[in-house]
C-alpha angles and dihedrals in degrees: 000000000000121000117231089273095053101255115143114212117209116251119255120253115241107208118072110157124137134228110235092050122116090258096047109031119180111263133171102214102089091266087141123059128196121214116198141162117223086215098058119082092207091053093042089063089062093046090054094048089046088055098041091050091051094235095148093116095036107046119033121231133207124180121210124219121263099252129098104182131194098016106180131172094202132054140300101063099172094123096052114095103157124234117359129219120233135190101234140009146147097279129103103255138046116288094201113119110227097195099058100254119145094188134016086249088070091058092050093048092045091052096038113020111212094027093132092048092053090060098038093050086063092049091251132128110251111261107228098179129186137237098066123178103201131191109221093192098057093022090230133132110249093191143338096190114103095208091057095042094054089053092050092049089050097049116016101066099042094118090059099038111022109198135149113299110248093197104047116185094237090058101044097098091050090046091052089049097054093038088058087062101035098049103051098032104034114015093038093017096075090051091051088055094045098043099039112139097206140029090249092053091048094050092047091049092045093052093048092046095054093044087059095042090052092050092052093044088055093046092051090051087067102042143018099245136020095269099030129279098339123086114231142168088275089066091050090052092053097040098061091057093046091048090062097038107095092034098048123356099049092064109010095048095033095237086138106146094103139355120232090244090062094052103078100202098043089045091050090049092048093053094041093057092042088064095055107111111266099017100090091055092062097056116095105174094174093060093040090057095043093048097052100041096038103036101040099069091159087069099029108025095184095057090219114145121208131249134212100041121167091233089062089068112083090221089071088065102028100053101120110156091108097043131100121237113300111280114241126202 
């Protein structure tokens, strides 16, 4: 629902369980399965951490397609089923769905019968969010909240795949400080610009967004990453928004004061993280572009996506003459 000034808050996710509890113990046999969309920045966070933590043989992964069809803000919602699963695509991993689901709706209904009805009874479109961390043993959803899932992927499987901790105790306070800027003004901030329901809401969101962007641009002028010289989950959270910025948010969401390529510190950060082993393989710009411009008809009614973007040239990402040595985990 819009508030009186036209701002549209994001719906809350429903599932907030934790791996490591008695119901969901950590296991290394692909008991847990991660569902992500390459188009979605929140899901992309999880894909990156899954890859950086070398969980490929411990936690299963399924990628959805790029389409969200029949998005409606008023009832009926019968034709809306969330993200679909396809047999092939241009991403890095298999798109087949091992648990028999055709749409992400099927997963939600299997794990929580009556999920659609709960939303529709309130006159709302069902919220079939990705990412989803799913337990194939109990057929329950562990979590559908990206911030929680990246923490679990970072910590819960350490005994099976020991890798560098991306949320070290001595940096948690710094991470919380930068997250308090990055989430509301950048991660969520671009959506508040793009989905604003009034001119006033858009202008308020735009102002807040650029205050946050300028703060982070200044911070990254002093250090390599958000908390200093060590790469953390906070950097992952920022990076997935920046990776979509010049392709989507600058024009589609009307955040168009500056492109990332014109902000030297943010652009350096974007390319620096891109070179970390495992990150590049998670970025599917073709599907990102198609999803936003085609699926979000409330923003782009024609569904036509643009061509000839700077981000589609590899030189945009590979320029490295101003970068330090490649960061290794």
